[in-house]
TORDREN-986948 format. One record per residue (C-alpha): x, y, z; residue in three letters. Coordinates in steps of 0.05 Angstrom, whole numbers, plus 32768, in hexadecimal, padded with zeros to 4 digits. Layout:
! residues N
XYZAla/...
//
This chain:
! residues 564
857B70597466Met/85BB707F7456Asp/85C8706A740EGln/861270777414Gly/861F704B7451Thr/85E1701E7453Asn/85D97032749BArg/8596704274BBLys/858C708D74C2Leu/858270A67509Pro/853E70BF7520Ser/853371077534Gly/853370F1757CGly/857770D07573Glu/8593710D7550Ile/857A71397588Leu/859A710F75BFVal/85DB71097599Glu/85DE71547590Thr/85D2715E75DBLeu/860C713075EAIle/8638715675B9Thr/862A719775DEHis/863E71797621Gly/85FA7169763FAla/860071377678Arg/85BC7137769AHis/857571397681Val/8538714776ACPhe/84F471347693Cys/84AD711D769DVal/84A070EA7665Pro/846B70F67630Gly/845470D275F2Glu/8465710F75C8Ser/84B0710275CEPhe/84B470B675D2Leu/84EB70B7759DAla/851770E075CBVal/850A70B27606Leu/851E707775DAAsp/855E709B75C5Ala/856E70A9760ELeu/856A705E761EHis/85B170527605Asp/85CD7098760DAla/860470AA763FPro/85D770DD7660Leu/85BB70DB76A7Thr/856F70DD76A3Leu/854770F676DEThr/84FD70E676D8Val/84D571187701Cys/848D7118771BArg/8475715B7700Gln/848F718676C8Glu/849771C476F3Gly/84C7719C771FGly/84EC718276E2Ala/84F671C976C7Ala/850D71E2770BMet/854071AA770EMet/855A71BF76CAAla/855F720676E3Asp/858671EF7720Ala/85B571C776F3Tyr/85C1720576C9Gly/85D1722E7707Lys/860071FA7723Leu/862771EC76E3Thr/8620722976B7Gly/860A71FA767FGlu/85C371F77665Pro/859671CB768FGly/856F719B7662Ile/8526718C766DCys/84F471647643Phe/84A97169764DVal/846C71567625Thr/843D71867601Arg/840871B47620Ala/83FE719C7668Pro/8448718B766EGly/845D71CD764FAla/842F71F7767AThr/844871D476B9Asn/849071DF76A3Ala/8486722A7698Ser/8492723676E3Ala/84DA721E76DAGly/84E37246769BVal/84CE728576BFHis/8500727776F6Ile/8538726E76C3Ala/852572AF76A2Arg/852572D776E2Glu/856572B776FBAsp/858A72BB76B8Ser/8595727076B8Thr/85A9724A7679Pro/85747215766BMet/855571F2762FIle/850E71D87633Leu/84F971A675FEPhe/84AE719D75F5Ile/848B716775CEGly/845C71827599Gln/84247167756EVal/8437714C752AAla/8442717E74F2Arg/8408716574C8Gly/83D3717774FCIle/83EC71BA7515Gln/83C171F97515Glu/838271D07524Arg/838571D47570Glu/8396718A7570Ala/839B716475B1Phe/83C9718B75E0Gln/83E071BA75A8Glu/83FD71FE75BDIle/842472327598Asp/8462723375C4Tyr/847F727075A2Arg/8445729975BCArg/8442727575FFMet/848B727B7613Phe/849E72B975ECGly/84A272E87629Pro/84C572B37654Leu/84FC72987628Ala/853772B57603Lys/8523728E75C5Trp/84E8726175B4Val/84E572377575Ala/84C871F87556Glu/84F271C67530Ile/84CC71B374F1Asp/8502718974CEAsp/852C715274EEPro/8568716774C4Glu/856771AB74E9Arg/8569718E752FIle/85B571977537Pro/85AE71DF751FGlu/857671F1754FPhe/859571CE758BVal/85D871EE757FThr/85B87232757BArg/8593722375BCAla/85D4721675E1Phe/85F3725675C8Tyr/85B5727F75D7Thr/85AB7263761DAla/85F272747632Thr/860472B4760CSer/85F772FB7624Gly/85C772F8765EArg/85BD72AD7667Pro/857772927666Gly/8546725D764FPro/853972457608Val/84FB721D75F4Val/84F971EE75B9Leu/84B971CA75A2Ala/84C171857583Leu/8489716C7555Pro/847F71227562Glu/8489710E7519Asp/84CA71367514Val/84E7710C754DLeu/84D370CA752DSer/84E970DD74E6Ala/852F70CC74CFThr/856670F874B3Ala/85B070FD74ABGly/85D7711374E8Leu/85F9715474D9Lys/8638715B7504Pro/864271977531Val/867971AB7561Asp/866C71B775ABArg/865571FD75B7Tyr/8681722F75DAArg/866572677605Arg/866872AB75E3Val/867B72E17616Glu/8682732B7611Ala/86C37347762EHis/86CE738C764CPro/86F973BB7622Gly/873A73DA763AGlu/871B74207639Asp/86E074087663Asp/870F73EA7698Met/873B74287698Ala/86FE745576A4Arg/86E5742676DALeu/8727742676FFAla/872C747276FCAla/86E4747B7715Met/86EE7449774DLeu/873074687763Ala/870E74AC7768Ala/86D474927792Ala/86CD749D77DDGln/8696746C77EEArg/8695743577B9Pro/866A73F777BDPhe/866973B87791Val/862873937784Leu/862A734F7761Val/85F5731F7749Gly/85D17303770DGly/85E372C876E1Gly/862272B376BCGly/865172AE76F8Trp/868072757708Ser/86AD72607741Ala/86E8727E771BGlu/86C472C17710Ala/86B372C4775ACys/86FC72B7776CAla/871072F1773EAsp/86DB731D775FLeu/86F8730C77A3Arg/873E731F778AThr/872473617770Phe/8700737077B1Ser/873E735F77DBGlu/876D738877AFAsn/874173C577B3Trp/872473B677F9Arg/86DE73BF77DFLeu/869D73AD7802Pro/8675737A77DAVal/862A736F77DDGly/8601733D77B6Val/85BD73417796Ser/857F731877AAPhe/859072CE77B5Arg/85D872D4779DCys/85F772CF77E2Gln/8625729777CCAsp/864A72C27799Tyr/867972DD77D0Phe/869272BC780FAsp/866372D67845Asn/869A72D1787AGlu/86CB72FA7851His/86DD733D7870Ala/86C473637832Asn/867E73437830Tyr/86477375783EAla/8607734A7836Gly/85CF73427805Asp/85A7737B77E5Val/8562735D77DCGly/852273507802Ile/85287364784BGly/856B73867840Val/8593739B787DAsn/858073E47887Pro/85CA73F67892Lys/85DC73D57850Leu/85A573F9782CArg/85BF743C7847Gln/860674287832Arg/85F1741977EBVal/85CA745A77E6Gln/860474827802Ala/8637746377D4Ala/8655749777A5Asp/866874607774Leu/863F7421776ALeu/866073EA7741Leu/862A73B8772CVal/86437376770FLeu/8610734876EFGly/85D3735E7717Ala/8598737876EFArg/858573AB7724Leu/853E738F7723Gly/8505739A7754Glu/851D736A778AMet/85647385778BThr/854F73CE778BThr/851773C877BEGly/84E073D7778CGly/850C74067763Tyr/85147434779FLys/855D742677B1Leu/857874517778Leu/855C748E7754Asp/853D7483770FIle/8555748D76DAPro/859774AB76F1Lys/85AE74957736Pro/85D074C57764Arg/86077491776BAsn/863A748D7733Thr/8622744B7715Leu/864F741B76EFIle/862573E176D5His/864773A476B6Ala/861673727699Tyr/861B73397666Pro/85DF7351763DGly/85DE73987621Pro/8592739C7626Glu/859573A37672Glu/85C773DC7674Ile/85A1741D767BGly/855E73F8767BArg/8548741976BDVal/8586743B76D8Tyr/85B4746576ADGln/85FD745376BDPro/8638748276BBAla/865D7448769CLeu/863B740B767DGly/866573CE766CIle/864973957643Asn/8671735A765DAla/866773137676Ala/8678730A76BFMet/86B372DB76B4Gly/86DB730C7687Pro/86C4734776B1Met/86DB732976F3Ala/871E731576D3Arg/8729735C76BCAla/871773787700Leu/874773497723Ala/8780736676F9Arg/877173AF770ALeu/87A773D27732Glu/878973F17771Pro/879E74337791Pro/87D5742E77C5Ala/87A774397800Gln/875C743677F0Pro/87397468781DGly/86FB743D7828Trp/871A7400784AAla/86FD7414788EGlu/86B774197870Glu/86C073D47852Thr/86CE73B87897Ala/869173DB78B3Lys/866673BE787CAla/867A73777890His/866F738678D9Ala/8629739E78C8Asp/861D735D78A3Tyr/8633733378DELeu/86067359790DGlu/85CB735378DDTrp/85D3730878D7Thr/85D472F97921Thr/859372D17927Pro/855D72ED7956Pro/853072C67985Ala/84EA72B8796AIle/84A972A2798APro/84A072587997Gly/84C6721979AAGlu/84EC72157968Val/8522724A7962Gln/8535724C7919Leu/857072797928Gly/859072457955Glu/858372107920Ile/85A4723A78EAMet/85E072457918Asp/85E571FA7924Trp/85E171EB78D9Leu/8616722078CBGly/864671F978F8Asn/863071B478E1Arg/862E71BB7895Leu/866B71B87868Pro/867D71F87842Ala/866771DA7800Asp/862271C57818Ala/85EC71DB77E7Ile/85AF71FD7805Leu/8570720777DCThr/852F722A77E8Asn/84EF724077C6Gly/84C8727D77DAAla/84A97293781CGly/84BB72B7785DAsn/84DE72787876Tyr/851472837841Ser/852E72BF7869Ala/854F728C7898Trp/857D72697866Pro/858572A8783CAsn/859772D87874Arg/85B472AE78ACPhe/85DD72797888His/8623728F7873Arg/86337276782ETyr/867C72687820Arg/867E724C77D9Cys/8660725D7796Tyr/862072377785Arg/860F722077CAThr/85CD724677C8Leu/859572367797Leu/85597263779EGly/852A7283776APro/852F72CF7763Thr/84EB72CA7743Ser/84CC72B87786Gly/84B17276776DSer/8496724777A2Met/84A871FE779EGly/84EE72087782Tyr/851871EE77BCGly/850771A477B8Leu/8512719A776DPro/855171C47770Ala/856B719777A8Ala/855C71597780Val/858271747744Ala/85BD718A7770Ala/85C271457791Lys/85BB7123774DArg/85F5714C7733Leu/8620714B7773Tyr/860E710C779BPro/864A711577C9Glu/8634715A77E2Arg/8603716B781AThr/85C3718777FCVal/858D71A77827Ile/854B71C2780FAla/852871F6783APhe/84DD71FA782FAla/849F7216784FGly/846171EB7857Asp/843F720E781DGly/847F720F77F3Cys/848E71C577FDPhe/844971AD77E6Leu/845171D277A4Met/8483719D778DThr/8481716977C4Ala/847B71317790Gln/84C4713B777EGlu/84D5711C77C1Phe/84C170DC779EAla/84F670EC7768Thr/852B70F1779FAla/851570AE77BBCys/8514708D7776Gln/855D70A0776ATyr/8575709777B1Gly/858770E177B9Leu/859370EE7802Ala/857D71367803Ile/856471577842Met/852571817845Val/851D71B07880Ile/84D471C3787FLeu/84BE71FF78A7Ile/847471F578B7Asn/844B723078D0Asn/8408721878B2Ala/840072527883Met/841772747844Tyr/844472A0786FGly/845A72D6783FThr/841472E37826Ile/83F972E3786DArg/842E73177880Met/841873447847Tyr/83CF73367857Gln/83D9734D789FGlu/83FB738C7887Arg/83C4739E7857Ala/838773807878Tyr/8399737478C2Pro/8372733D78E4Gly/834C732978A5Arg/836A72E47896Val/835272C97854Ser/837072937828Gly/83B3728B784CThr/83A672557881Ala/83BD720E7872Leu/83AB71C9788BGlu/83E8719D7882Asn/83F971537882Pro/842A713278B0Asp/846771447887Phe/8495711278A9Ala/846470DA789BAla/845E70F27853Leu/84A970ED784BAla/84A870A67866Arg/846F70947838Ala/849A70A877FDPhe/84D2707B7817Gly/84FC70B07839Gly/850C70C27881His/84DE70F078A7Gly/84E5711678E8Glu/84BA7149790DThr/84DA717D793AVal/84B271A9796AAla/84EC71C07996Arg/852F71DD7984Thr/855771AA79ACGlu/853871717984Asp/8553718A7941Phe/859B71747945Ala/858D712B7956Pro/8556712A7921Ala/8587714578EEPhe/85BB711178FFGlu/858870D878FBArg/857370F378B7Ala/85BB70F4789EVal/85C770AE78B9Ala/858B70937893Ser/85AF709E7850Phe/856B70AB7831Arg/854670E9781APro/85307109785BAla/8500713D7874Leu/8500716278B7Ile/84C0718778C6Glu/84CA71C378F4Leu/848971D77915Arg/849272217922Val/846572537945Asp/843972787912Pro/844B72B87936Glu/849372B0791DAla/848272CC78D9Ile/84C472F278CEThr/850672F378F3Pro/84F8733A790CSer/84AC73417915Met/84757314792EThr/8432730C790CLeu/841073327944Ser/8443736B7940Glu/8437737278F5Ile/83EB73737900Arg/83F073A67939Thr/841C73D47911Lys/83ED73CF78D5Ala/83B273E27900Val/83D8741D791EAla/83EE743478D8Asp/83A6743278BFLys/838F745B78F9Lys/83C5748F78EBLys/83B2749378A2Ser/836974A178B2Thr/
//
């Protein structure tokens, strides 16, 4: 009891929820647990949208998707030990994707810690390599302090996940509510000298190229990037799974620099005399296994702008490093005065032509032509439709052959985490119920988090799952055939009737075995106004858009013979 006002003091759980509201949180994703019952009670009357999920990995992936879509930390609550270990998949995705996120984990009571009590884990040690900051709140009076720091940490510099452990007795104890103001994002801005040097270096270039990616972008920053590109007539490429950062139909768009990069685009990047990298880490996927550029000093003149100073010069030494958040950096670029007649405009046009040629879908074996389906979807879907995917060879189809027009219409894990597409779609539809949301999944990928289809049904979220079924872990099978041709082990799958499974959950299910049956199945699914799944039964030979399974195996055998 507060002696000054005779009012009941709030519990730690109530203080926590009130602090979340102060900092602008709107949605909470969770799997309930007895370790944070006080928080669940506080949420009962709170003006927050609660999404109860079916597995903690899915809940954390939804929080990551929320962070991507809004730029604000996605909030996730899970219980101790099993809940925390399940949620770690989503934390890793947020780390790799530079997504702001806060994971709250229930913890054993303070009085029994360090005994390996039931489901006790030291979360500082467990999540240390995955999160930007990991802490345990041991006093209810410090909850506002810790939560406030979590918001600042998750969004400042290179965005990323924060993990806070919540001892059960801290959440049930009472304390005075210490007021805080809503956090404001702390952003580094480029200096005038940096921008002057950048402009001079760019004006002197003959074959410049712009590569964008990473976290911390916004629709406004992407608009400024477009203005800069148009003013200077620069070709713009994007890093792995960042295709929605720049309108793919824009005359300056050159394509994505990631897995399965267009060979012509790879040559263009390598031949660039100046490479302006904005927000991308230049990690393994973007650089093709660190082979795209020379280490440590690239032959290209490298300008690397990044929100966290720790990444600048980490692998590649830049001629000019700029520590700046992408919003301020893009605004500064949009204000730069270009030369009267940039000499590279013709090359920019060629880069876009190469992209258009590369994204013309090829024919594949079998009765289901995924290229024709992608073309049909491109004409049918609104420009703001959100497409999600997990990991697998199937993701080449939405990643390469769909043309993204708007920022944050693509949600895919750069970490290569299977199972992401479905939870991400649930989060997107929960946040934007008026928008079309489609999750692409492989048969193996879908069953990693298939239980979250029940979450979509519970909340009446009319997402669409397009499931590409080839009865195998396709990516691993592809690598297996390359390394051990003909020796299939551990990659074949026996699957359920996916359409029937969707109906069992309470959704709409369709099975498509011929291309011409897709469009009517899609329209029936839309007309159902329910969560829907369309299973596409594709020929196992159609392992990639460019090579069949047999061709990969034959080439591997021939290569082995040559090497011996």
